[in-house]
BAVEXTI-978115 format. One record per residue: residue in three letters; x, z, y of N, C-alpha, C in turn. Coordinates in steps of 0.02 Angstrom, whole numbers, padded with zeros to 5 digits, always signed. Example, Ala and Ser with C-alpha at 12.3 -4.5 7.8 and 13.67 -1.06 7.14 Angstrom:
<nuvexs>
ALA+00660+00390-00284+00615+00390-00225+00660+00390-00165 SER+00642+00354-00112+00684+00357-00053+00645+00394+00002 
</nuvexs>
This chain:
<nuvexs>
MET+04530-00060+05535+04582-00107+05555+04551-00165+05593 GLY+04590-00199+05634+04564-00254+05674+04605-00317+05667 LEU+04607-00356+05720+04646-00418+05720+04720-00402+05728 LYS+04762-00432+05688+04833-00418+05690+04868-00465+05740 LEU+04923-00440+05768+04963-00481+05813+05001-00534+05775 LEU+05014-00590+05808+05050-00645+05777+05118-00622+05751 ALA+05152-00580+05788+05218-00559+05767+05216-00526+05698 GLY+05164-00487+05687+05158-00454+05622+05150-00503+05566 PHE+05109-00554+05577+05099-00603+05524+05159-00648+05514 LEU+05197-00661+05567+05258-00699+05557+05307-00660+05514 THR+05306-00594+05519+05348-00553+05476+05323-00557+05404 LEU+05256-00555+05396+05227-00555+05329+05233-00623+05296 LEU+05215-00676+05334+05215-00743+05305+05278-00781+05320 GLY+05315-00763+05371+05370-00803+05395+05434-00772+05384 LEU+05435-00736+05360+05476-00733+05304+05532-00683+05314 ALA+05510-00622+05301+05558-00569+05298+05600-00577+05236 ALA+05660-00550+05236+05705-00560+05180+05675-00532+05116 PRO+05677-00570+05061+05649-00546+04998+05691-00490+04969 LEU+05658-00449+04928+05694-00398+04891+05726-00431+04831 HIS+05789-00422+04823+05825-00456+04769+05826-00412+04707 GLY+05793-00437+04655+05791-00401+04592+05826-00441+04538 GLN+05816-00420+04477+05847-00454+04421+05816-00522+04411 SER+05857-00569+04388+05832-00634+04369+05798-00629+04301 LEU+05745-00670+04292+05710-00671+04228+05730-00734+04190 ASP+05737-00728+04125+05759-00786+04086+05700-00832+04070 ALA+05715-00890+04041+05665-00941+04029+05611-00917+03980 SER+05628-00874+03934+05580-00852+03884+05521-00814+03916 ALA+05536-00777+03970+05482-00741+04004+05431-00790+04033 CYS+05455-00848+04056+05411-00899+04082+05371-00932+04027 GLU+05404-00949+03972+05370-00983+03917+05314-00941+03887 LYS+05322-00876+03887+05272-00832+03857+05206-00833+03895 LEU+05208-00853+03959+05147-00852+03999+05095-00901+03974 ALA+05116-00953+03938+05069-01003+03912+05021-00972+03862 SER+05040-00917+03831+04997-00884+03782+04953-00830+03812 LEU+04958-00820+03878+04917-00769+03911+04843-00787+03905 LYS+04802-00739+03886+04731-00751+03877+04692-00727+03939 ILE+04661-00775+03972+04617-00760+04029+04553-00800+04020 GLU+04497-00769+04030+04433-00802+04017+04427-00867+04056 HIS+04404-00919+04023+04394-00987+04048+04455-01018+04083 VAL+04515-00996+04062+04577-01022+04092+04623-01046+04036 SER+04649-01106+04043+04702-01130+03998+04766-01138+04039 LEU+04822-01114+04011+04885-01110+04048+04940-01150+04014 ALA+04985-01175+04055+05048-01203+04031+05102-01178+04079 SER+05163-01171+04053+05216-01144+04095+05283-01174+04075 ARG+05327-01181+04124+05395-01203+04109+05442-01182+04165 SER+05504-01172+04148+05554-01153+04197+05579-01215+04234 VAL+05589-01208+04299+05614-01262+04341+05677-01236+04376 GLY+05733-01268+04365+05795-01245+04394+05797-01258+04469 ALA+05844-01225+04502+05853-01233+04574+05865-01306+04592 GLY+05826-01332+04639+05833-01400+04662+05806-01453+04615 GLU+05773-01434+04560+05751-01482+04510+05678-01504+04518 PHE+05639-01471+04561+05568-01487+04565+05557-01555+04598 SER+05516-01595+04566+05496-01660+04594+05420-01662+04599 PRO+05393-01669+04659+05320-01665+04667+05285-01725+04636 PRO+05224-01716+04612+05185-01773+04588+05163-01817+04645 ALA+05142-01878+04627+05117-01924+04679+05053-01897+04709 SER+05044-01907+04774+04984-01885+04808+04927-01935+04795 PRO+04865-01910+04790+04809-01957+04783+04799-01994+04849 ALA+04766-02051+04845+04750-02089+04906+04711-02045+04954 GLY+04735-02041+05016+04702-01998+05065+04723-01926+05063 GLY+04771-01910+05020+04796-01841+05015+04857-01831+05059 VAL+04884-01770+05059+04944-01755+05097+05005-01784+05062 PRO+05045-01825+05096+05105-01854+05064+05153-01799+05042 ASN+05180-01808+04982+05230-01761+04956+05300-01790+04969 ALA+05323-01782+05030+05389-01808+05049+05443-01770+05011 PRO+05488-01805+04976+05539-01771+04935+05581-01720+04974 GLN+05594-01735+05039+05636-01689+05077+05604-01620+05087 ALA+05537-01617+05081+05504-01553+05089+05518-01507+05030 PHE+05546-01533+04976+05556-01493+04916+05630-01488+04898 ALA+05672-01510+04944+05744-01505+04932+05765-01432+04930 ASN+05811-01418+04884+05842-01352+04880+05793-01294+04867 LEU+05739-01309+04830+05695-01254+04810+05730-01208+04761 PRO+05719-01144+04765+05750-01099+04717+05720-01107+04647 ALA+05753-01080+04597+05728-01083+04529+05662-01046+04524 MET+05617-01072+04482+05551-01042+04477+05523-01051+04406 CYS+05474-01010+04392+05431-01021+04335+05368-01054+04361 ARG+05356-01117+04340+05299-01154+04364+05242-01150+04314 VAL+05187-01121+04335+05129-01113+04291+05074-01159+04316 THR+05049-01202+04272+04992-01245+04288+04933-01222+04247 ALA+04874-01228+04275+04815-01202+04240+04754-01245+04255 THR+04707-01245+04208+04642-01275+04218+04590-01219+04210 LEU+04546-01213+04259+04495-01161+04258+04426-01193+04251 LYS+04385-01165+04207+04318-01193+04196+04266-01136+04198 PRO+04255-01109+04258+04205-01055+04264+04133-01078+04255 SER+04121-01144+04259+04054-01171+04245+04062-01232+04200 SER+04006-01256+04173+04009-01313+04128+04032-01377+04162 ASP+04028-01380+04229+04050-01440+04265+04113-01428+04305 SER+04146-01372+04293+04207-01355+04330+04268-01385+04297 ASP+04315-01407+04337+04380-01431+04313+04431-01417+04367 ILE+04443-01353+04379+04486-01331+04435+04559-01330+04412 LYS+04600-01367+04449+04672-01366+04436+04705-01318+04485 MET+04754-01280+04461+04790-01235+04504+04862-01229+04479 GLU+04905-01206+04523+04974-01191+04505+04995-01125+04535 VAL+05036-01089+04496+05069-01028+04521+05144-01039+04514 TRP+05181-01029+04568+05254-01034+04566+05282-00963+04574 LEU+05324-00945+04527+05351-00877+04524+05427-00880+04532 PRO+05455-00850+04584+05528-00850+04592+05562-00816+04533 VAL+05613-00848+04506+05649-00818+04450+05687-00757+04473 SER+05711-00757+04535+05745-00699+04563+05725-00691+04636 GLY+05734-00631+04662+05720-00619+04732+05646-00615+04750 TRP+05603-00601+04701+05532-00594+04717+05522-00537+04766 ASN+05484-00550+04820+05473-00497+04870+05416-00451+04853 GLY+05387-00458+04794+05333-00414+04773+05265-00435+04800 LYS+05260-00494+04831+05198-00515+04863+05174-00582+04836 LEU+05108-00592+04842+05077-00655+04824+05051-00688+04888 GLN+05061-00754+04892+05033-00792+04947+04989-00847+04919 GLY+04925-00848+04940+04881-00903+04923+04880-00952+04981 VAL+04883-01017+04966+04884-01067+05019+04824-01114+05011 GLY+04799-01138+05068+04736-01175+05069+04744-01250+05069 ASN+04688-01283+05085+04682-01355+05083+04660-01382+05150 GLY+04647-01448+05153+04621-01480+05213+04564-01527+05194 GLY+04519-01539+05241+04464-01585+05229+04423-01565+05168 TRP+04408-01615+05126+04371-01602+05063+04419-01582+05006 ALA+04481-01566+05023+04532-01546+04974+04544-01603+04924 GLY+04544-01589+04859+04556-01641+04810+04628-01645+04785 SER+04672-01604+04812+04741-01602+04788+04772-01535+04808 ILE+04826-01518+04775+04863-01457+04791+04911-01471+04847 PHE+04915-01425+04895+04962-01433+04951+05030-01405+04931 TYR+05069-01448+04898+05134-01426+04871+05183-01406+04926 PHE+05180-01439+04983+05229-01422+05036+05220-01350+05060 MET+05157-01326+05061+05146-01257+05081+05170-01209+05027 MET+05162-01229+04964+05189-01188+04910+05265-01182+04916 ALA+05297-01238+04934+05370-01238+04940+05393-01189+04994 ASN+05359-01190+05051+05378-01144+05105+05373-01071+05083 ALA+05319-01055+05047+05310-00985+05025+05362-00966+04973 LEU+05376-01011+04927+05425-00996+04875+05494-00981+04906 ARG+05512-01020+04957+05576-01008+04990+05578-00939+05022 GLY+05521-00912+05039+05519-00845+05069+05516-00789+05019 GLY+05522-00805+04955+05522-00753+04904+05454-00735+04876 TYR+05402-00772+04896+05334-00758+04872+05320-00790+04804 ALA+05280-00756+04764+05242-00790+04713+05186-00826+04751 VAL+05173-00889+04735+05126-00928+04776+05078-00966+04731 VAL+05016-00972+04754+04964-01004+04715+04924-01052+04758 ALA+04902-01108+04728+04861-01157+04763+04817-01193+04712 THR+04765-01226+04737+04717-01261+04694+04695-01326+04726 ASP+04669-01372+04685+04638-01433+04712+04564-01423+04726 THR+04539-01363+04714+04469-01341+04722+04420-01373+04672 GLY+04446-01406+04621+04402-01428+04568+04388-01502+04563 HIS+04422-01543+04601+04413-01615+04597+04476-01649+04624 ALA+04484-01713+04607+04540-01752+04631+04515-01805+04679 GLY+04549-01812+04736+04529-01863+04784+04561-01851+04851 GLY+04545-01894+04899+04572-01888+04966+04535-01834+05007 MET+04568-01813+05060+04539-01759+05101+04476-01781+05137 GLY+04467-01846+05147+04407-01870+05181+04352-01893+05135 ASP+04360-01880+05070+04314-01905+05019+04271-01849+04991 GLY+04206-01849+05009+04161-01797+04984+04117-01820+04927 THR+04133-01877+04896+04089-01903+04844+04084-01857+04783 PHE+04134-01815+04772+04134-01770+04715+04072-01726+04714 ALA+04044-01711+04773+03988-01664+04779+03921-01695+04762 PHE+03918-01761+04757+03855-01796+04746+03826-01778+04677 ASN+03770-01742+04678+03736-01720+04617+03780-01678+04571 HIS+03829-01643+04600+03871-01597+04563+03873-01530+04599 PRO+03819-01492+04595+03817-01428+04632+03870-01378+04611 GLU+03890-01379+04547+03942-01331+04525+04009-01349+04555 LYS+04024-01414+04560+04087-01434+04592+04086-01417+04667 LEU+04028-01423+04699+04024-01403+04769+04035-01328+04776 THR+04009-01289+04730+04021-01217+04731+04095-01202+04721 ASP+04127-01239+04676+04199-01230+04666+04236-01243+04731 PHE+04219-01298+04765+04251-01314+04829+04237-01261+04881 ALA+04175-01238+04884+04154-01193+04937+04190-01126+04935 TRP+04196-01097+04875+04228-01031+04871+04255-01012+04802 ARG+04224-01039+04749+04240-01012+04682+04311-01028+04660 ALA+04335-01088+04675+04403-01107+04653+04455-01060+04681 VAL+04449-01044+04746+04499-01001+04777+04497-00930+04748 HIS+04437-00904+04738+04431-00837+04709+04459-00835+04638 GLU+04439-00884+04597+04461-00885+04528+04537-00894+04522 MET+04565-00937+04565+04638-00947+04562+04674-00884+04582 THR+04646-00846+04629+04678-00785+04653+04680-00733+04598 ILE+04624-00724+04563+04622-00677+04507+04673-00697+04454 THR+04674-00762+04438+04720-00787+04387+04793-00777+04408 ALA+04808-00792+04471+04876-00785+04496+04901-00713+04492 LYS+04857-00666+04508+04878-00596+04504+04893-00576+04432 ALA+04851-00600+04385+04863-00583+04315+04928-00615+04289 VAL+04940-00677+04309+05001-00712+04288+05062-00677+04317 SER+05059-00658+04381+05116-00624+04413+05131-00558+04378 GLU+05079-00521+04362+05090-00457+04329+05120-00466+04259 ALA+05096-00518+04223+05124-00530+04157+05198-00550+04161 TYR+05216-00586+04212+05285-00611+04218+05333-00557+04243 TYR+05313-00521+04295+05358-00473+04325+05351-00402+04298 GLY+05296-00389+04262+05285-00322+04237+05249-00278+04287 SER+05232-00304+04345+05194-00266+04395+05155-00316+04437 ALA+05097-00294+04459+05054-00338+04500+05083-00343+04571 PRO+05066-00396+04607+05088-00400+04677+05066-00338+04716 ARG+05112-00311+04755+05093-00252+04793+05052-00269+04855 LEU+05059-00331+04879+05020-00356+04935+05005-00430+04923 SER+04946-00452+04946+04927-00523+04939+04904-00548+05007 TYR+04927-00609+05025+04909-00638+05089+04882-00709+05079 TRP+04837-00728+05124+04810-00796+05125+04838-00832+05186 ASN+04855-00897+05176+04881-00938+05230+04849-01007+05226 GLY+04808-01025+05275+04775-01090+05272+04754-01113+05341 CYS+04745-01179+05347+04727-01210+05410+04670-01260+05398 SER+04624-01266+05445+04567-01312+05441+04522-01290+05383 THR+04516-01330+05330+04479-01307+05271+04510-01244+05244 GLY+04576-01240+05246+04610-01179+05225+04590-01119+05266 GLY+04577-01130+05331+04552-01075+05372+04482-01054+05352 ARG+04439-01104+05336+04372-01087+05313+04375-01050+05246 GLN+04421-01072+05202+04429-01038+05138+04448-00964+05148 GLY+04492-00952+05197+04511-00884+05211+04453-00842+05235 LEU+04411-00871+05277+04352-00835+05301+04303-00822+05243 LYS+04295-00870+05198+04251-00860+05141+04277-00804+05096 GLU+04343-00801+05087+04372-00746+05049+04355-00679+05081 ALA+04363-00676+05148+04348-00614+05183+04274-00596+05177 GLN+04232-00648+05175+04160-00638+05171+04137-00616+05102 ARG+04162-00651+05050+04136-00639+04982+04180-00591+04942 TYR+04245-00595+04949+04290-00556+04907+04345-00525+04950 PRO+04327-00478+04992+04377-00451+05039+04435-00415+05007 SER+04428-00396+04943+04484-00362+04910+04535-00411+04880 ASP+04520-00476+04882+04567-00524+04854+04633-00526+04893 TYR+04628-00519+04960+04688-00525+05003+04692-00467+05051 ASP+04753-00442+05061+04765-00388+05108+04769-00412+05180 GLY+04785-00476+05189+04790-00505+05256+04775-00579+05251 ILE+04744-00606+05304+04724-00676+05305+04747-00707+05370 LEU+04787-00761+05364+04809-00800+05422+04770-00865+05422 ASP+04724-00873+05469+04680-00930+05472+04698-00975+05531 GLY+04716-01037+05517+04730-01085+05569+04672-01132+05578 ALA+04649-01141+05640+04597-01189+05657+04542-01192+05604 PRO+04511-01136+05587+04464-01135+05531+04403-01180+05542 ALA+04386-01219+05491+04328-01263+05494+04265-01222+05479 ASN+04253-01173+05522+04197-01128+05510+04132-01157+05537 TYR+04077-01132+05511+04009-01156+05525+04007-01231+05509 MET+04022-01247+05447+04035-01316+05429+03974-01362+05439 THR+03914-01336+05429+03855-01379+05440+03851-01401+05513 HIS+03865-01356+05559+03862-01373+05630+03925-01410+05652 LEU+03981-01396+05621+04042-01434+05636+04033-01507+05618 SER+04004-01521+05560+03991-01590+05540+03940-01622+05587 SER+03890-01584+05608+03840-01610+05654+03871-01628+05721 HIS+03917-01585+05745+03951-01599+05808+03992-01663+05804 SER+04028-01672+05748+04067-01733+05740+04023-01795+05748 LEU+03963-01792+05721+03918-01849+05726+03884-01853+05795 TRP+03880-01798+05830+03858-01798+05900+03907-01840+05942 VAL+03971-01830+05931+04022-01869+05966+04017-01943+05946 ALA+04007-01956+05881+03999-02024+05858+03938-02058+05890 HIS+03884-02021+05897+03825-02048+05930+03841-02066+06003 ALA+03883-02025+06035+03899-02036+06105+03940-02099+06116 THR+03985-02115+06069+04032-02170+06081+04025-02230+06034 LEU+03995-02221+05976+03994-02274+05926+03926-02304+05913 LYS+03873-02268+05932+03805-02292+05917+03788-02352+05960 ASP+03808-02351+06023+03796-02405+06070+03863-02435+06090 PRO+03876-02499+06076+03941-02529+06092+03960-02521+06166 ALA+03911-02518+06211+03927-02512+06282+03959-02444+06298 SER+03945-02394+06256+03971-02327+06268+04039-02314+06236 TYR+04063-02361+06197+04127-02352+06162+04184-02346+06212 ILE+04225-02295+06203+04283-02285+06246+04346-02305+06209 PRO+04378-02360+06229+04441-02380+06196+04494-02326+06202 LYS+04536-02321+06152+04584-02266+06149+04630-02264+06210 GLU+04645-02323+06238+04690-02322+06297+04658-02287+06357 LYS+04592-02282+06357+04559-02248+06413+04561-02172+06406 PHE+04574-02148+06345+04583-02075+06337+04640-02051+06383 ALA+04693-02091+06388+04750-02072+06429+04731-02070+06503 ALA+04689-02116+06525+04669-02116+06595+04627-02055+06611 LEU+04582-02037+06566+04540-01978+06577+04583-01914+06574 HIS+04629-01913+06527+04673-01855+06521+04715-01846+06584 LYS+04740-01901+06611+04780-01897+06673+04738-01869+06730 ALA+04675-01891+06735+04632-01866+06788+04621-01791+06782 VAL+04614-01767+06720+04604-01696+06708+04667-01657+06727 ILE+04725-01680+06704+04787-01644+06718+04802-01644+06793 ASP+04792-01702+06825+04804-01706+06897+04761-01656+06935 ALA+04699-01648+06914+04653-01604+06951+04661-01531+06934 CYS+04681-01515+06872+04676-01445+06849+04742-01413+06828 ASP+04796-01451+06825+04859-01422+06801+04880-01363+06844 GLY+04866-01366+06909+04889-01314+06954+04845-01252+06956 LEU+04790-01250+06919+04744-01193+06921+04777-01129+06898 ASP+04828-01135+06856+04864-01075+06833+04927-01062+06873 ALA+04934-01098+06930+04990-01090+06976+05056-01117+06948 VAL+05054-01151+06892+05115-01180+06863+05099-01252+06843 LYS+05132-01301+06874+05121-01371+06857+05169-01391+06801 ASP+05142-01390+06739+05184-01404+06681+05150-01451+06632 GLY+05096-01482+06653+05061-01528+06608+05018-01494+06556 VAL+05008-01428+06563+04969-01389+06515+04914-01351+06552 LEU+04854-01352+06524+04799-01312+06552+04797-01245+06516 GLU+04812-01192+06553+04813-01126+06522+04744-01106+06499 ASN+04693-01120+06540+04624-01105+06522+04582-01167+06536 PRO+04573-01210+06486+04537-01273+06497+04466-01263+06523 ARG+04436-01206+06508+04366-01196+06527+04358-01185+06603 GLN+04414-01175+06637+04411-01170+06710+04408-01239+06742 CYS+04425-01290+06705+04428-01358+06732+04359-01390+06729 LYS+04336-01417+06784+04268-01445+06788+04269-01519+06808 VAL+04321-01555+06794+04325-01625+06814+04268-01665+06783 ASP+04235-01705+06825+04181-01748+06802+04210-01816+06786 PRO+04196-01845+06726+04222-01912+06709+04204-01965+06761 LYS+04152-01951+06800+04132-02000+06852+04186-02009+06904 SER+04233-01961+06907+04287-01966+06957+04332-02026+06946 ILE+04330-02055+06885+04370-02115+06872+04324-02173+06851 GLU+04263-02173+06876+04217-02227+06860+04242-02293+06892 CYS+04237-02347+06855+04258-02412+06879+04213-02435+06937 PRO+04240-02471+06985+04198-02502+07036+04144-02546+07003 ALA+04087-02550+07034+04030-02587+07006+04050-02657+06983 GLY+04031-02673+06922+04044-02740+06895+04114-02752+06870 THR+04156-02700+06867+04225-02708+06844+04239-02664+06784 ASP+04294-02677+06751+04316-02637+06695+04392-02642+06691 ALA+04425-02586+06674+04497-02585+06667+04517-02526+06624 SER+04578-02526+06600+04601-02472+06556+04610-02406+06594 THR+04609-02409+06661+04621-02349+06701+04556-02318+06727 CYS+04499-02345+06706+04435-02317+06730+04382-02321+06676 LEU+04326-02288+06687+04271-02286+06639+04211-02323+06668 THR+04178-02362+06628+04115-02393+06649+04061-02340+06650 PRO+04004-02352+06683+03951-02301+06685+03929-02277+06616 PRO+03919-02321+06565+03902-02294+06499+03957-02252+06468 GLN+04020-02269+06483+04076-02229+06457+04080-02161+06491 VAL+04062-02159+06555+04058-02095+06591+04008-02049+06557 GLU+03949-02076+06541+03898-02035+06508+03921-02013+06439 ALA+03956-02057+06403+03982-02038+06337+04031-01981+06343 ALA+04077-01985+06391+04127-01931+06400+04093-01865+06419 ARG+04042-01869+06460+04005-01809+06478+03973-01776+06416 LYS+03947-01817+06370+03917-01790+06309+03970-01758+06266 ILE+04030-01786+06265+04084-01757+06224+04105-01690+06252 TYR+04111-01684+06317+04128-01620+06348+04073-01569+06339 GLY+04012-01591+06340+03956-01545+06333+03944-01526+06260 PRO+03911-01470+06247+03898-01451+06178+03846-01496+06145 ALA+03849-01501+06080+03795-01533+06043+03734-01487+06047 ARG+03677-01516+06063+03617-01475+06072+03558-01501+06032 ASN+03514-01456+06013+03450-01474+05983+03408-01507+06037 PRO+03386-01569+06027+03350-01604+06081+03281-01575+06095 ARG+03254-01538+06048+03187-01509+06058+03191-01441+06092 THR+03237-01397+06070+03240-01329+06096+03294-01320+06148 GLY+03344-01364+06150+03400-01356+06196+03453-01308+06170 ALA+03442-01280+06110+03490-01232+06082+03556-01266+06066 GLU+03611-01230+06078+03677-01257+06064+03688-01260+05989 ILE+03709-01318+05964+03727-01327+05894+03800-01311+05882 PHE+03843-01336+05928+03915-01326+05922+03947-01339+05989 PRO+03999-01301+06008+04030-01310+06074+04059-01380+06083 GLY+04062-01402+06146+04092-01466+06162+04167-01463+06161 LEU+04199-01522+06167+04271-01526+06171+04294-01511+06242 GLU+04350-01479+06249+04372-01455+06314+04410-01508+06353 ARG+04409-01502+06418+04451-01544+06461+04524-01528+06448 GLY+04562-01581+06442+04632-01575+06421+04643-01597+06349 SER+04588-01607+06313+04592-01624+06242+04588-01699+06230 GLU+04583-01739+06281+04565-01810+06275+04610-01850+06228 MET+04674-01833+06226+04720-01871+06184+04709-01857+06109 GLY+04667-01808+06094+04649-01792+06025+04580-01815+06005 TRP+04549-01858+06046+04481-01879+06031+04476-01935+05979 GLY+04531-01966+05962+04529-02026+05920+04492-02017+05855 ALA+04503-01961+05820+04472-01951+05754+04396-01951+05757 LEU+04369-01923+05811+04296-01917+05816+04265-01975+05855 ALA+04298-01996+05909+04267-02044+05955+04297-02114+05951 GLY+04354-02122+05918+04391-02185+05921+04366-02240+05876 GLY+04323-02223+05827+04295-02273+05783+04348-02304+05737 PRO+04328-02357+05702+04264-02392+05708+04205-02356+05675 ALA+04220-02305+05635+04168-02266+05601+04178-02192+05618 PRO+04127-02151+05608+04135-02079+05619+04184-02049+05569 LEU+04202-01987+05580+04245-01950+05534+04210-01946+05467 SER+04243-01970+05414+04210-01973+05349+04195-01904+05320 ILE+04234-01854+05338+04219-01786+05315+04147-01767+05333 SER+04127-01785+05394+04061-01767+05418+04006-01811+05390 THR+04017-01877+05388+03965-01920+05360+03955-01905+05286 ASP+04009-01890+05249+04001-01875+05178+03962-01810+05168 HIS+03969-01763+05213+03930-01701+05209+03856-01717+05207 PHE+03834-01759+05252+03763-01776+05255+03743-01824+05199 LYS+03786-01872+05183+03770-01920+05130+03760-01886+05062 TYR+03809-01845+05042+03812-01822+04973+03785-01752+04962 ILE+03780-01712+05015+03757-01644+05007+03687-01635+05037 VAL+03677-01659+05098+03613-01647+05132+03559-01696+05107 PHE+03574-01762+05111+03523-01812+05094+03531-01841+05024 LYS+03589-01830+04993+03602-01857+04926+03586-01931+04923 ASP+03612-01966+04973+03600-02038+04979+03663-02071+05004 PRO+03701-02106+04959+03763-02138+04980+03754-02191+05034 GLN+03692-02215+05044+03679-02267+05094+03656-02238+05161 TRP+03654-02172+05166+03630-02141+05228+03671-02165+05288 ASP+03637-02178+05344+03668-02204+05405+03671-02149+05458 TYR+03731-02135+05482+03739-02081+05531+03699-02092+05594 ARG+03682-02154+05610+03644-02168+05671+03574-02139+05669 THR+03551-02122+05609+03482-02096+05601+03479-02020+05606 LEU+03536-01987+05615+03537-01914+05615+03492-01886+05670 ASP+03447-01841+05651+03403-01805+05697+03434-01737+05709 PHE+03456-01723+05771+03491-01661+05785+03445-01600+05788 ASP+03382-01610+05775+03335-01555+05767+03322-01544+05693 LYS+03285-01588+05662+03263-01578+05594+03320-01583+05543 ASP+03366-01629+05553+03418-01639+05503+03470-01584+05503 VAL+03486-01557+05561+03533-01500+05564+03501-01439+05531 ALA+03437-01429+05543+03401-01374+05511+03401-01384+05435 LYS+03392-01446+05413+03393-01460+05341+03461-01445+05311 ALA+03515-01463+05347+03583-01448+05323+03593-01373+05315 ASP+03570-01335+05364+03577-01262+05360+03537-01233+05301 GLU+03477-01260+05291+03435-01235+05237+03466-01250+05169 ILE+03492-01309+05161+03523-01328+05097+03586-01288+05085 ASP+03626-01277+05137+03688-01239+05130+03674-01167+05109 SER+03628-01135+05143+03606-01067+05126+03663-01020+05111 GLY+03715-01023+05153+03771-00977+05146+03826-01000+05099 LEU+03821-01061+05072+03873-01085+05026+03939-01097+05062 LEU+03937-01134+05116+03997-01149+05154+04006-01103+05215 VAL+03953-01068+05234+03957-01019+05288+03928-00954+05261 GLY+03944-00899+05292+03920-00835+05267+03937-00778+05313 ARG+03930-00717+05287+03942-00657+05327+03999-00616+05298 LEU+04035-00582+05342+04086-00534+05320+04052-00472+05293 GLN+04083-00442+05241+04053-00384+05209+04088-00318+05227 ARG+04152-00322+05246+04188-00260+05263+04249-00278+05303 SER+04284-00229+05327+04340-00243+05371+04402-00264+05331 GLY+04449-00295+05366+04512-00317+05337+04555-00344+05392 ASP+04611-00373+05376+04657-00400+05426+04651-00475+05428 VAL+04626-00502+05483+04618-00574+05492+04651-00593+05557 PHE+04697-00641+05554+04726-00669+05615+04707-00742+05619 MET+04676-00762+05675+04655-00832+05683+04697-00863+05737 ARG+04725-00922+05723+04767-00957+05771+04742-01028+05780 PRO+04755-01059+05839+04739-01130+05846+04790-01172+05810 ARG+04772-01233+05796+04820-01280+05766+04872-01298+05819 CYS+04933-01306+05797+04988-01320+05843+05006-01393+05845 ALA+05050-01411+05889+05082-01477+05894+05039-01529+05927 LYS+04975-01533+05911+04932-01584+05942+04861-01557+05944 PRO+04818-01587+05986+04750-01562+05991+04714-01565+05923 CYS+04670-01518+05912+04634-01514+05850+04560-01516+05864 VAL+04523-01558+05829+04452-01567+05844+04412-01505+05829 ILE+04438-01460+05788+04401-01401+05770+04415-01344+05818 ASP+04478-01335+05837+04497-01273+05869+04528-01282+05938 ALA+04587-01313+05941+04621-01318+06006+04580-01360+06055 VAL+04540-01407+06028+04499-01449+06071+04432-01415+06086 ALA+04408-01374+06040+04345-01338+06049+04357-01263+06039 PRO+04397-01232+06084+04416-01162+06072+04358-01114+06073 LYS+04302-01134+06105+04245-01088+06106+04221-01074+06035 ASN+04228-01122+05990+04208-01111+05921+04248-01054+05890 ARG+04314-01054+05901+04356-00999+05874+04338-00933+05907 GLN+04324-00935+05973+04306-00874+06008+04241-00844+05979 LEU+04193-00888+05964+04130-00864+05935+04143-00834+05866 ALA+04186-00866+05827+04202-00840+05761+04236-00772+05765 ILE+04282-00764+05813+04317-00700+05821+04267-00646+05841 LEU+04220-00662+05885+04170-00612+05904+04128-00591+05844 LYS+04111-00639+05801+04071-00622+05742+04112-00579+05693 ILE+04177-00595+05685+04220-00555+05643+04226-00484+05670 ALA+04239-00479+05736+04246-00412+05766+04182-00373+05758 SER+04125-00406+05767+04060-00371+05759+04052-00346+05689 ALA+04072-00387+05638+04065-00366+05569+04111-00308+05554 PHE+04172-00308+05583+04219-00255+05570+04195-00187+05597 HIS+04157-00190+05651+04137-00128+05683+04064-00110+05673 SER+04030-00145+05627+03960-00128+05612+03955-00078+05556 
</nuvexs>
């Protein structure tokens, strides 16, 4: 099997009509609390149609807007704590439709450093007739907060892959106990960190899911974090190189004006950004001047570094692809300051150097990137073991620093997946 077409996954995940079976009464839900699963403690309760109220989101987490949960169907809500290691404290939930179960399980992913359950994704799956499962990956906190990993290797392992695998096994057992039969098909749906989680499932436990829909996967995380700090070095390390956010629009306009017509359709969209070769110097300010519509010479060099790949300064080897022309309006998270993306600085602070005071300005793109790879040793990155169905998509609606802005990274990942499938 190979890569599936989007239409197929929209049918699988987007929601073909559920098979309508018998409704289950509240007692069937209550009995799940007594289910015995190794290192798992369970609680369960019935939730009537329209009665679910989401818990408050942690600071830095995804907001649980009440309207996202309006008119949810009746469900059996199962909450669980998993302790596969002495330092594990993995929270997970399984939502089971009381009626109309389509016979399938959907696992949904997280973003950033996780730290909370993505309830809105669970709601979407439940409405489609799925039994659905999600986890906080073993800690509570904001998506940009990696402090949980500091001197807690078991919690890092839970985040990296173990929480998702363990919740999937648990969810299948719970579903079988409730419905009397195991899910006939299981699918994964995640974006960003959720995309990386899907790839790790394919790499370590390919039998967990029959299909994986990966959006903007944060793959090759050690190099992804390094690239984020490459951009920070370009714009934040030297104040003269800082590009104010209003200048992103000027650079973006120059790119669109020069390259929009390359696909023979002027619609404000670059069909193939890699065909565009606009040099930021084309909007360089006249000598001795500065304005929101132009770039100073240091800003020109900073923009060139952002477009170019992060490279090892000693060998010249590419660490991670650069951001594409046309992506300028999405540069704020990486280049806009006042500090680098915390997801990336926390990676080096708490995992690589184990030093909360570590300064991103000291990052050595030769020795320190190698150190990050050595320490990771396949924990957050790895290899596929066998074939399966994986569909990878870019993030929609706005530029994404991982994928839509750096599509070469996704292309490299797809090539590696295809190579693994056919080896």
